[in-house]
C-alpha angles and dihedrals in degrees: 000000000000119000092217132039112201111201116194121188112211127192112177095314107114094153091055089044091054091050092046095052093042089054091050093050091047097048108034106089110150104034128079108227147168127212120220117185118198107202110202117203088000122205094183096253094107093047091052092050092047092050091051101039108021109024093166091061115097119222129207111192131199122191091211130052099265098185125241099281097052090045092052092048091052090051093049091050089055094044124109102184130105091233131039126215112189116199142175117224094253093071119108114192121223128213113301093345093124093040090052093047091053092044091052092046090053093046094046107041091183094053092111091053096044096040104033106168097193124080122222088261091059096253127128111260104224095197093054091047090053091048092051092048090049090050092049093048092048092051094059 
C-alpha cells in the first residue's frame, strides 16, 4: 500500500500533466506513492499520454466537466494511501519537496489542523500557504 496518494485534476492540459507527473517521478525519492489522475471532460488525450509515459498512474475519466471538487472527491475515493496530496496540472515538484511534506506530516500529526490551507469557503488561503512554505524552508 502506498504511503501517499497524489491526486491530480486534469482539464484539457495533457502537456502540463506530463510535466507535473515527470517532476514527481524525478523528485520523490523516499516516499511510496501512487498517482491518480482525474480527467474532467476527457477527450482521451490524457489517457493516451498516461498509458504511454506513466503506465503506473491510474486514470478516472469523466465525459463532462465535473468541477474541481467532484474530481478531487473521485480521486480520494479511489486512493489507497495514508496521506493525500491534491494537485493541479501546473505544479512542478522540486527535489525532496514531497518527501519533506510527508515527513513533516508524519512528525506533526496535527499539521493539517495547525496549518489548514483551505478557508471555510473552500478557497486556498494564500497567507497560510506562504507560512507553511516558510516553515518547511526553515526546517531544512
